[in-house]
mmCIF entry with sequence, helices, sheets and N, C-alpha, C, O atoms, coordinates in Angstrom:
data_MODEL
# 
_entry.id   MODEL 
# 
_entity.id                         1 
_entity.type                       polymer 
_entity.pdbx_number_of_molecules   1 
# 
_entity_poly.entity_id                      1 
_entity_poly.type                           'polypeptide(L)' 
_entity_poly.nstd_linkage                   no 
_entity_poly.nstd_monomer                   no 
_entity_poly.pdbx_seq_one_letter_code       
;(UNK)(UNK)(UNK)(UNK)(UNK)(UNK)(UNK)(UNK)(UNK)(UNK)(UNK)(UNK)(UNK)(UNK)(UNK)(UNK)
(UNK)(UNK)(UNK)(UNK)(UNK)(UNK)(UNK)(UNK)(UNK)(UNK)(UNK)(UNK)(UNK)(UNK)(UNK)(UNK)
(UNK)(UNK)(UNK)(UNK)(UNK)(UNK)(UNK)(UNK)(UNK)(UNK)(UNK)(UNK)(UNK)
;
_entity_poly.pdbx_seq_one_letter_code_can   XXXXXXXXXXXXXXXXXXXXXXXXXXXXXXXXXXXXXXXXXXXXX 
_entity_poly.pdbx_strand_id                 A 
# 
loop_
_entity_poly_seq.entity_id 
_entity_poly_seq.num 
_entity_poly_seq.mon_id 
_entity_poly_seq.hetero 
1 1  UNK n 
1 2  UNK n 
1 3  UNK n 
1 4  UNK n 
1 5  UNK n 
1 6  UNK n 
1 7  UNK n 
1 8  UNK n 
1 9  UNK n 
1 10 UNK n 
1 11 UNK n 
1 12 UNK n 
1 13 UNK n 
1 14 UNK n 
1 15 UNK n 
1 16 UNK n 
1 17 UNK n 
1 18 UNK n 
1 19 UNK n 
1 20 UNK n 
1 21 UNK n 
1 22 UNK n 
1 23 UNK n 
1 24 UNK n 
1 25 UNK n 
1 26 UNK n 
1 27 UNK n 
1 28 UNK n 
1 29 UNK n 
1 30 UNK n 
1 31 UNK n 
1 32 UNK n 
1 33 UNK n 
1 34 UNK n 
1 35 UNK n 
1 36 UNK n 
1 37 UNK n 
1 38 UNK n 
1 39 UNK n 
1 40 UNK n 
1 41 UNK n 
1 42 UNK n 
1 43 UNK n 
1 44 UNK n 
1 45 UNK n 
# 
_struct_asym.id          A 
_struct_asym.entity_id   1 
# 
_struct_conf.conf_type_id            HELX_P 
_struct_conf.id                      HELX_P1 
_struct_conf.pdbx_PDB_helix_id       AA1 
_struct_conf.beg_label_comp_id       UNK 
_struct_conf.beg_label_asym_id       A 
_struct_conf.beg_label_seq_id        29 
_struct_conf.pdbx_beg_PDB_ins_code   ? 
_struct_conf.end_label_comp_id       UNK 
_struct_conf.end_label_asym_id       A 
_struct_conf.end_label_seq_id        41 
_struct_conf.pdbx_end_PDB_ins_code   ? 
_struct_conf.beg_auth_comp_id        UNK 
_struct_conf.beg_auth_asym_id        A 
_struct_conf.beg_auth_seq_id         29 
_struct_conf.end_auth_comp_id        UNK 
_struct_conf.end_auth_asym_id        A 
_struct_conf.end_auth_seq_id         41 
_struct_conf.pdbx_PDB_helix_class    1 
_struct_conf.details                 ? 
_struct_conf.pdbx_PDB_helix_length   13 
# 
_struct_conf_type.id          HELX_P 
_struct_conf_type.criteria    ? 
_struct_conf_type.reference   ? 
# 
loop_
_atom_site.group_PDB 
_atom_site.id 
_atom_site.type_symbol 
_atom_site.label_atom_id 
_atom_site.label_alt_id 
_atom_site.label_comp_id 
_atom_site.label_asym_id 
_atom_site.label_entity_id 
_atom_site.label_seq_id 
_atom_site.pdbx_PDB_ins_code 
_atom_site.Cartn_x 
_atom_site.Cartn_y 
_atom_site.Cartn_z 
_atom_site.occupancy 
_atom_site.B_iso_or_equiv 
_atom_site.pdbx_formal_charge 
_atom_site.auth_seq_id 
_atom_site.auth_comp_id 
_atom_site.auth_asym_id 
_atom_site.auth_atom_id 
_atom_site.pdbx_PDB_model_num 
ATOM 1   N N  . UNK A 1 1  ? 4.688   1.537   38.474  1.00 0.00 ? 1  UNK A N  1 
ATOM 2   C CA . UNK A 1 1  ? 4.188   0.624   37.461  1.00 0.00 ? 1  UNK A CA 1 
ATOM 3   C C  . UNK A 1 1  ? 3.253   1.376   36.527  1.00 0.00 ? 1  UNK A C  1 
ATOM 4   O O  . UNK A 1 1  ? 2.402   2.146   36.972  1.00 0.00 ? 1  UNK A O  1 
ATOM 5   N N  . UNK A 1 2  ? 3.411   1.157   35.282  1.00 0.00 ? 2  UNK A N  1 
ATOM 6   C CA . UNK A 1 2  ? 2.582   1.787   34.235  1.00 0.00 ? 2  UNK A CA 1 
ATOM 7   C C  . UNK A 1 2  ? 1.281   0.995   34.071  1.00 0.00 ? 2  UNK A C  1 
ATOM 8   O O  . UNK A 1 2  ? 1.244   -0.228  34.208  1.00 0.00 ? 2  UNK A O  1 
ATOM 9   N N  . UNK A 1 3  ? 0.233   1.737   33.776  1.00 0.00 ? 3  UNK A N  1 
ATOM 10  C CA . UNK A 1 3  ? -1.046  1.067   33.518  1.00 0.00 ? 3  UNK A CA 1 
ATOM 11  C C  . UNK A 1 3  ? -1.296  0.826   32.000  1.00 0.00 ? 3  UNK A C  1 
ATOM 12  O O  . UNK A 1 3  ? -2.419  0.529   31.594  1.00 0.00 ? 3  UNK A O  1 
ATOM 13  N N  . UNK A 1 4  ? -0.265  0.955   31.200  1.00 0.00 ? 4  UNK A N  1 
ATOM 14  C CA . UNK A 1 4  ? -0.380  0.677   29.791  1.00 0.00 ? 4  UNK A CA 1 
ATOM 15  C C  . UNK A 1 4  ? -0.246  -0.851  29.559  1.00 0.00 ? 4  UNK A C  1 
ATOM 16  O O  . UNK A 1 4  ? 0.531   -1.529  30.232  1.00 0.00 ? 4  UNK A O  1 
ATOM 17  N N  . UNK A 1 5  ? -0.980  -1.337  28.642  1.00 0.00 ? 5  UNK A N  1 
ATOM 18  C CA . UNK A 1 5  ? -0.914  -2.763  28.297  1.00 0.00 ? 5  UNK A CA 1 
ATOM 19  C C  . UNK A 1 5  ? 0.264   -3.110  27.376  1.00 0.00 ? 5  UNK A C  1 
ATOM 20  O O  . UNK A 1 5  ? 0.825   -4.204  27.430  1.00 0.00 ? 5  UNK A O  1 
ATOM 21  N N  . UNK A 1 6  ? 0.613   -2.129  26.528  1.00 0.00 ? 6  UNK A N  1 
ATOM 22  C CA . UNK A 1 6  ? 1.697   -2.352  25.563  1.00 0.00 ? 6  UNK A CA 1 
ATOM 23  C C  . UNK A 1 6  ? 2.390   -1.009  25.353  1.00 0.00 ? 6  UNK A C  1 
ATOM 24  O O  . UNK A 1 6  ? 1.835   0.053   25.636  1.00 0.00 ? 6  UNK A O  1 
ATOM 25  N N  . UNK A 1 7  ? 3.615   -1.089  24.851  1.00 0.00 ? 7  UNK A N  1 
ATOM 26  C CA . UNK A 1 7  ? 4.379   0.081   24.486  1.00 0.00 ? 7  UNK A CA 1 
ATOM 27  C C  . UNK A 1 7  ? 3.888   0.604   23.148  1.00 0.00 ? 7  UNK A C  1 
ATOM 28  O O  . UNK A 1 7  ? 3.915   -0.105  22.142  1.00 0.00 ? 7  UNK A O  1 
ATOM 29  N N  . UNK A 1 8  ? 3.456   1.807   23.148  1.00 0.00 ? 8  UNK A N  1 
ATOM 30  C CA . UNK A 1 8  ? 2.927   2.424   21.865  1.00 0.00 ? 8  UNK A CA 1 
ATOM 31  C C  . UNK A 1 8  ? 3.655   3.683   21.573  1.00 0.00 ? 8  UNK A C  1 
ATOM 32  O O  . UNK A 1 8  ? 4.252   4.279   22.469  1.00 0.00 ? 8  UNK A O  1 
ATOM 33  N N  . UNK A 1 9  ? 3.622   4.121   20.302  1.00 0.00 ? 9  UNK A N  1 
ATOM 34  C CA . UNK A 1 9  ? 4.300   5.390   19.984  1.00 0.00 ? 9  UNK A CA 1 
ATOM 35  C C  . UNK A 1 9  ? 3.508   6.533   20.610  1.00 0.00 ? 9  UNK A C  1 
ATOM 36  O O  . UNK A 1 9  ? 2.337   6.390   20.962  1.00 0.00 ? 9  UNK A O  1 
ATOM 37  N N  . UNK A 1 10 ? 4.181   7.659   20.734  1.00 0.00 ? 10 UNK A N  1 
ATOM 38  C CA . UNK A 1 10 ? 3.545   8.848   21.246  1.00 0.00 ? 10 UNK A CA 1 
ATOM 39  C C  . UNK A 1 10 ? 2.513   9.380   20.198  1.00 0.00 ? 10 UNK A C  1 
ATOM 40  O O  . UNK A 1 10 ? 2.714   9.220   18.994  1.00 0.00 ? 10 UNK A O  1 
ATOM 41  N N  . UNK A 1 11 ? 1.431   10.002  20.668  1.00 0.00 ? 11 UNK A N  1 
ATOM 42  C CA . UNK A 1 11 ? 0.462   10.653  19.768  1.00 0.00 ? 11 UNK A CA 1 
ATOM 43  C C  . UNK A 1 11 ? 1.145   11.695  18.995  1.00 0.00 ? 11 UNK A C  1 
ATOM 44  O O  . UNK A 1 11 ? 2.186   12.166  19.452  1.00 0.00 ? 11 UNK A O  1 
ATOM 45  N N  . UNK A 1 12 ? 0.658   12.125  17.832  1.00 0.00 ? 12 UNK A N  1 
ATOM 46  C CA . UNK A 1 12 ? -0.700  11.991  17.410  1.00 0.00 ? 12 UNK A CA 1 
ATOM 47  C C  . UNK A 1 12 ? -0.934  10.584  16.698  1.00 0.00 ? 12 UNK A C  1 
ATOM 48  O O  . UNK A 1 12 ? -0.005  9.962   16.183  1.00 0.00 ? 12 UNK A O  1 
ATOM 49  N N  . UNK A 1 13 ? -2.167  10.161  16.711  1.00 0.00 ? 13 UNK A N  1 
ATOM 50  C CA . UNK A 1 13 ? -2.584  8.966   16.049  1.00 0.00 ? 13 UNK A CA 1 
ATOM 51  C C  . UNK A 1 13 ? -3.466  9.339   14.914  1.00 0.00 ? 13 UNK A C  1 
ATOM 52  O O  . UNK A 1 13 ? -4.141  10.366  14.981  1.00 0.00 ? 13 UNK A O  1 
ATOM 53  N N  . UNK A 1 14 ? -3.497  8.546   13.855  1.00 0.00 ? 14 UNK A N  1 
ATOM 54  C CA . UNK A 1 14 ? -4.316  8.762   12.723  1.00 0.00 ? 14 UNK A CA 1 
ATOM 55  C C  . UNK A 1 14 ? -5.117  7.535   12.380  1.00 0.00 ? 14 UNK A C  1 
ATOM 56  O O  . UNK A 1 14 ? -4.614  6.426   12.566  1.00 0.00 ? 14 UNK A O  1 
ATOM 57  N N  . UNK A 1 15 ? -6.318  7.660   11.898  1.00 0.00 ? 15 UNK A N  1 
ATOM 58  C CA . UNK A 1 15 ? -7.144  6.522   11.507  1.00 0.00 ? 15 UNK A CA 1 
ATOM 59  C C  . UNK A 1 15 ? -7.432  6.741   10.004  1.00 0.00 ? 15 UNK A C  1 
ATOM 60  O O  . UNK A 1 15 ? -7.654  7.869   9.564   1.00 0.00 ? 15 UNK A O  1 
ATOM 61  N N  . UNK A 1 16 ? -7.424  5.645   9.234   1.00 0.00 ? 16 UNK A N  1 
ATOM 62  C CA . UNK A 1 16 ? -7.792  5.692   7.836   1.00 0.00 ? 16 UNK A CA 1 
ATOM 63  C C  . UNK A 1 16 ? -8.933  4.741   7.701   1.00 0.00 ? 16 UNK A C  1 
ATOM 64  O O  . UNK A 1 16 ? -8.810  3.551   7.989   1.00 0.00 ? 16 UNK A O  1 
ATOM 65  N N  . UNK A 1 17 ? -10.082 5.283   7.248   1.00 0.00 ? 17 UNK A N  1 
ATOM 66  C CA . UNK A 1 17 ? -11.285 4.473   7.122   1.00 0.00 ? 17 UNK A CA 1 
ATOM 67  C C  . UNK A 1 17 ? -11.807 4.673   5.703   1.00 0.00 ? 17 UNK A C  1 
ATOM 68  O O  . UNK A 1 17 ? -11.936 5.802   5.230   1.00 0.00 ? 17 UNK A O  1 
ATOM 69  N N  . UNK A 1 18 ? -12.107 3.557   5.029   1.00 0.00 ? 18 UNK A N  1 
ATOM 70  C CA . UNK A 1 18 ? -12.601 3.693   3.664   1.00 0.00 ? 18 UNK A CA 1 
ATOM 71  C C  . UNK A 1 18 ? -13.616 2.592   3.414   1.00 0.00 ? 18 UNK A C  1 
ATOM 72  O O  . UNK A 1 18 ? -13.667 1.597   4.136   1.00 0.00 ? 18 UNK A O  1 
ATOM 73  N N  . UNK A 1 19 ? -14.427 2.787   2.375   1.00 0.00 ? 19 UNK A N  1 
ATOM 74  C CA . UNK A 1 19 ? -15.329 1.757   1.897   1.00 0.00 ? 19 UNK A CA 1 
ATOM 75  C C  . UNK A 1 19 ? -15.054 1.536   0.434   1.00 0.00 ? 19 UNK A C  1 
ATOM 76  O O  . UNK A 1 19 ? -14.473 2.382   -0.245  1.00 0.00 ? 19 UNK A O  1 
ATOM 77  N N  . UNK A 1 20 ? -15.472 0.405   -0.033  1.00 0.00 ? 20 UNK A N  1 
ATOM 78  C CA . UNK A 1 20 ? -15.342 0.161   -1.478  1.00 0.00 ? 20 UNK A CA 1 
ATOM 79  C C  . UNK A 1 20 ? -16.438 -0.777  -1.912  1.00 0.00 ? 20 UNK A C  1 
ATOM 80  O O  . UNK A 1 20 ? -17.100 -1.413  -1.091  1.00 0.00 ? 20 UNK A O  1 
ATOM 81  N N  . UNK A 1 21 ? -16.625 -0.857  -3.253  1.00 0.00 ? 21 UNK A N  1 
ATOM 82  C CA . UNK A 1 21 ? -17.537 -1.796  -3.819  1.00 0.00 ? 21 UNK A CA 1 
ATOM 83  C C  . UNK A 1 21 ? -16.759 -2.489  -4.954  1.00 0.00 ? 21 UNK A C  1 
ATOM 84  O O  . UNK A 1 21 ? -16.174 -1.828  -5.811  1.00 0.00 ? 21 UNK A O  1 
ATOM 85  N N  . UNK A 1 22 ? -16.766 -3.812  -4.941  1.00 0.00 ? 22 UNK A N  1 
ATOM 86  C CA . UNK A 1 22 ? -16.108 -4.542  -5.985  1.00 0.00 ? 22 UNK A CA 1 
ATOM 87  C C  . UNK A 1 22 ? -16.888 -4.481  -7.270  1.00 0.00 ? 22 UNK A C  1 
ATOM 88  O O  . UNK A 1 22 ? -18.115 -4.574  -7.248  1.00 0.00 ? 22 UNK A O  1 
ATOM 89  N N  . UNK A 1 23 ? -16.235 -4.332  -8.357  1.00 0.00 ? 23 UNK A N  1 
ATOM 90  C CA . UNK A 1 23 ? -16.900 -4.365  -9.670  1.00 0.00 ? 23 UNK A CA 1 
ATOM 91  C C  . UNK A 1 23 ? -16.941 -5.825  -10.070 1.00 0.00 ? 23 UNK A C  1 
ATOM 92  O O  . UNK A 1 23 ? -16.258 -6.647  -9.459  1.00 0.00 ? 23 UNK A O  1 
ATOM 93  N N  . UNK A 1 24 ? -17.745 -6.179  -11.109 1.00 0.00 ? 24 UNK A N  1 
ATOM 94  C CA . UNK A 1 24 ? -17.777 -7.528  -11.560 1.00 0.00 ? 24 UNK A CA 1 
ATOM 95  C C  . UNK A 1 24 ? -16.373 -8.060  -12.005 1.00 0.00 ? 24 UNK A C  1 
ATOM 96  O O  . UNK A 1 24 ? -16.125 -9.266  -12.002 1.00 0.00 ? 24 UNK A O  1 
ATOM 97  N N  . UNK A 1 25 ? -15.513 -7.158  -12.368 1.00 0.00 ? 25 UNK A N  1 
ATOM 98  C CA . UNK A 1 25 ? -14.139 -7.564  -12.756 1.00 0.00 ? 25 UNK A CA 1 
ATOM 99  C C  . UNK A 1 25 ? -13.218 -7.372  -11.582 1.00 0.00 ? 25 UNK A C  1 
ATOM 100 O O  . UNK A 1 25 ? -12.501 -6.374  -11.501 1.00 0.00 ? 25 UNK A O  1 
ATOM 101 N N  . UNK A 1 26 ? -13.232 -8.325  -10.667 1.00 0.00 ? 26 UNK A N  1 
ATOM 102 C CA . UNK A 1 26 ? -12.378 -8.176  -9.465  1.00 0.00 ? 26 UNK A CA 1 
ATOM 103 C C  . UNK A 1 26 ? -11.137 -9.077  -9.493  1.00 0.00 ? 26 UNK A C  1 
ATOM 104 O O  . UNK A 1 26 ? -10.599 -9.455  -8.453  1.00 0.00 ? 26 UNK A O  1 
ATOM 105 N N  . UNK A 1 27 ? -10.699 -9.408  -10.712 1.00 0.00 ? 27 UNK A N  1 
ATOM 106 C CA . UNK A 1 27 ? -9.553  -10.287 -10.821 1.00 0.00 ? 27 UNK A CA 1 
ATOM 107 C C  . UNK A 1 27 ? -8.329  -9.645  -10.170 1.00 0.00 ? 27 UNK A C  1 
ATOM 108 O O  . UNK A 1 27 ? -8.009  -8.494  -10.466 1.00 0.00 ? 27 UNK A O  1 
ATOM 109 N N  . UNK A 1 28 ? -7.646  -10.367 -9.293  1.00 0.00 ? 28 UNK A N  1 
ATOM 110 C CA . UNK A 1 28 ? -6.432  -9.907  -8.634  1.00 0.00 ? 28 UNK A CA 1 
ATOM 111 C C  . UNK A 1 28 ? -6.683  -9.185  -7.345  1.00 0.00 ? 28 UNK A C  1 
ATOM 112 O O  . UNK A 1 28 ? -5.732  -8.894  -6.619  1.00 0.00 ? 28 UNK A O  1 
ATOM 113 N N  . UNK A 1 29 ? -7.945  -8.874  -7.016  1.00 0.00 ? 29 UNK A N  1 
ATOM 114 C CA . UNK A 1 29 ? -8.239  -8.071  -5.826  1.00 0.00 ? 29 UNK A CA 1 
ATOM 115 C C  . UNK A 1 29 ? -7.753  -8.733  -4.547  1.00 0.00 ? 29 UNK A C  1 
ATOM 116 O O  . UNK A 1 29 ? -7.136  -8.077  -3.708  1.00 0.00 ? 29 UNK A O  1 
ATOM 117 N N  . UNK A 1 30 ? -8.016  -9.996  -4.390  1.00 0.00 ? 30 UNK A N  1 
ATOM 118 C CA . UNK A 1 30 ? -7.625  -10.702 -3.169  1.00 0.00 ? 30 UNK A CA 1 
ATOM 119 C C  . UNK A 1 30 ? -6.120  -10.755 -3.041  1.00 0.00 ? 30 UNK A C  1 
ATOM 120 O O  . UNK A 1 30 ? -5.593  -10.586 -1.941  1.00 0.00 ? 30 UNK A O  1 
ATOM 121 N N  . UNK A 1 31 ? -5.411  -10.985 -4.138  1.00 0.00 ? 31 UNK A N  1 
ATOM 122 C CA . UNK A 1 31 ? -3.919  -11.024 -4.100  1.00 0.00 ? 31 UNK A CA 1 
ATOM 123 C C  . UNK A 1 31 ? -3.399  -9.628  -3.719  1.00 0.00 ? 31 UNK A C  1 
ATOM 124 O O  . UNK A 1 31 ? -2.477  -9.509  -2.912  1.00 0.00 ? 31 UNK A O  1 
ATOM 125 N N  . UNK A 1 32 ? -3.963  -8.622  -4.273  1.00 0.00 ? 32 UNK A N  1 
ATOM 126 C CA . UNK A 1 32 ? -3.485  -7.239  -3.964  1.00 0.00 ? 32 UNK A CA 1 
ATOM 127 C C  . UNK A 1 32 ? -3.720  -6.960  -2.517  1.00 0.00 ? 32 UNK A C  1 
ATOM 128 O O  . UNK A 1 32 ? -2.850  -6.403  -1.847  1.00 0.00 ? 32 UNK A O  1 
ATOM 129 N N  . UNK A 1 33 ? -4.913  -7.342  -1.991  1.00 0.00 ? 33 UNK A N  1 
ATOM 130 C CA . UNK A 1 33 ? -5.151  -7.117  -0.603  1.00 0.00 ? 33 UNK A CA 1 
ATOM 131 C C  . UNK A 1 33 ? -4.188  -7.810  0.341   1.00 0.00 ? 33 UNK A C  1 
ATOM 132 O O  . UNK A 1 33 ? -3.769  -7.262  1.361   1.00 0.00 ? 33 UNK A O  1 
ATOM 133 N N  . UNK A 1 34 ? -3.843  -9.077  -0.048  1.00 0.00 ? 34 UNK A N  1 
ATOM 134 C CA . UNK A 1 34 ? -2.818  -9.820  0.745   1.00 0.00 ? 34 UNK A CA 1 
ATOM 135 C C  . UNK A 1 34 ? -1.478  -9.099  0.732   1.00 0.00 ? 34 UNK A C  1 
ATOM 136 O O  . UNK A 1 34 ? -0.810  -8.986  1.760   1.00 0.00 ? 34 UNK A O  1 
ATOM 137 N N  . UNK A 1 35 ? -1.092  -8.612  -0.444  1.00 0.00 ? 35 UNK A N  1 
ATOM 138 C CA . UNK A 1 35 ? 0.186   -7.868  -0.581  1.00 0.00 ? 35 UNK A CA 1 
ATOM 139 C C  . UNK A 1 35 ? 0.179   -6.568  0.218   1.00 0.00 ? 35 UNK A C  1 
ATOM 140 O O  . UNK A 1 35 ? 1.186   -6.227  0.839   1.00 0.00 ? 35 UNK A O  1 
ATOM 141 N N  . UNK A 1 36 ? -0.895  -5.864  0.215   1.00 0.00 ? 36 UNK A N  1 
ATOM 142 C CA . UNK A 1 36 ? -0.977  -4.630  0.993   1.00 0.00 ? 36 UNK A CA 1 
ATOM 143 C C  . UNK A 1 36 ? -0.891  -4.925  2.463   1.00 0.00 ? 36 UNK A C  1 
ATOM 144 O O  . UNK A 1 36 ? -0.262  -4.181  3.216   1.00 0.00 ? 36 UNK A O  1 
ATOM 145 N N  . UNK A 1 37 ? -1.517  -6.004  2.882   1.00 0.00 ? 37 UNK A N  1 
ATOM 146 C CA . UNK A 1 37 ? -1.391  -6.418  4.307   1.00 0.00 ? 37 UNK A CA 1 
ATOM 147 C C  . UNK A 1 37 ? 0.061   -6.734  4.682   1.00 0.00 ? 37 UNK A C  1 
ATOM 148 O O  . UNK A 1 37 ? 0.518   -6.340  5.755   1.00 0.00 ? 37 UNK A O  1 
ATOM 149 N N  . UNK A 1 38 ? 0.769   -7.420  3.837   1.00 0.00 ? 38 UNK A N  1 
ATOM 150 C CA . UNK A 1 38 ? 2.177   -7.734  4.085   1.00 0.00 ? 38 UNK A CA 1 
ATOM 151 C C  . UNK A 1 38 ? 2.968   -6.463  4.211   1.00 0.00 ? 38 UNK A C  1 
ATOM 152 O O  . UNK A 1 38 ? 3.767   -6.306  5.134   1.00 0.00 ? 38 UNK A O  1 
ATOM 153 N N  . UNK A 1 39 ? 2.746   -5.547  3.278   1.00 0.00 ? 39 UNK A N  1 
ATOM 154 C CA . UNK A 1 39 ? 3.490   -4.265  3.275   1.00 0.00 ? 39 UNK A CA 1 
ATOM 155 C C  . UNK A 1 39 ? 3.180   -3.472  4.573   1.00 0.00 ? 39 UNK A C  1 
ATOM 156 O O  . UNK A 1 39 ? 4.075   -2.872  5.168   1.00 0.00 ? 39 UNK A O  1 
ATOM 157 N N  . UNK A 1 40 ? 1.914   -3.481  4.993   1.00 0.00 ? 40 UNK A N  1 
ATOM 158 C CA . UNK A 1 40 ? 1.520   -2.748  6.218   1.00 0.00 ? 40 UNK A CA 1 
ATOM 159 C C  . UNK A 1 40 ? 2.248   -3.329  7.442   1.00 0.00 ? 40 UNK A C  1 
ATOM 160 O O  . UNK A 1 40 ? 2.626   -2.561  8.326   1.00 0.00 ? 40 UNK A O  1 
ATOM 161 N N  . UNK A 1 41 ? 2.456   -4.632  7.528   1.00 0.00 ? 41 UNK A N  1 
ATOM 162 C CA . UNK A 1 41 ? 3.108   -5.236  8.634   1.00 0.00 ? 41 UNK A CA 1 
ATOM 163 C C  . UNK A 1 41 ? 4.591   -4.853  8.730   1.00 0.00 ? 41 UNK A C  1 
ATOM 164 O O  . UNK A 1 41 ? 5.218   -4.946  9.785   1.00 0.00 ? 41 UNK A O  1 
ATOM 165 N N  . UNK A 1 42 ? 5.113   -4.425  7.591   1.00 0.00 ? 42 UNK A N  1 
ATOM 166 C CA . UNK A 1 42 ? 6.571   -3.971  7.579   1.00 0.00 ? 42 UNK A CA 1 
ATOM 167 C C  . UNK A 1 42 ? 6.717   -2.533  8.037   1.00 0.00 ? 42 UNK A C  1 
ATOM 168 O O  . UNK A 1 42 ? 7.845   -2.073  8.217   1.00 0.00 ? 42 UNK A O  1 
ATOM 169 N N  . UNK A 1 43 ? 5.645   -1.813  8.230   1.00 0.00 ? 43 UNK A N  1 
ATOM 170 C CA . UNK A 1 43 ? 5.726   -0.393  8.585   1.00 0.00 ? 43 UNK A CA 1 
ATOM 171 C C  . UNK A 1 43 ? 5.960   -0.241  10.055  1.00 0.00 ? 43 UNK A C  1 
ATOM 172 O O  . UNK A 1 43 ? 5.433   -1.032  10.836  1.00 0.00 ? 43 UNK A O  1 
ATOM 173 N N  . UNK A 1 44 ? 6.733   0.747   10.477  1.00 0.00 ? 44 UNK A N  1 
ATOM 174 C CA . UNK A 1 44 ? 6.991   0.934   11.901  1.00 0.00 ? 44 UNK A CA 1 
ATOM 175 C C  . UNK A 1 44 ? 5.713   1.481   12.554  1.00 0.00 ? 44 UNK A C  1 
ATOM 176 O O  . UNK A 1 44 ? 4.895   2.161   11.934  1.00 0.00 ? 44 UNK A O  1 
ATOM 177 N N  . UNK A 1 45 ? 5.598   1.139   13.849  1.00 0.00 ? 45 UNK A N  1 
ATOM 178 C CA . UNK A 1 45 ? 4.468   1.610   14.631  1.00 0.00 ? 45 UNK A CA 1 
ATOM 179 C C  . UNK A 1 45 ? 3.296   0.740   14.420  1.00 0.00 ? 45 UNK A C  1 
ATOM 180 O O  . UNK A 1 45 ? 2.237   0.979   15.001  1.00 0.00 ? 45 UNK A O  1 
# 
């Protein structure tokens, strides 16, 4: 019996960490974030 909780891809693993500051002109930011999230869900792994 494996002690893994879920099936995961083999290493190596990468982390992407970033910060940002919204400018006063943030029109479309929320919509773009939603779209990027949708695209990320389509990626393998």
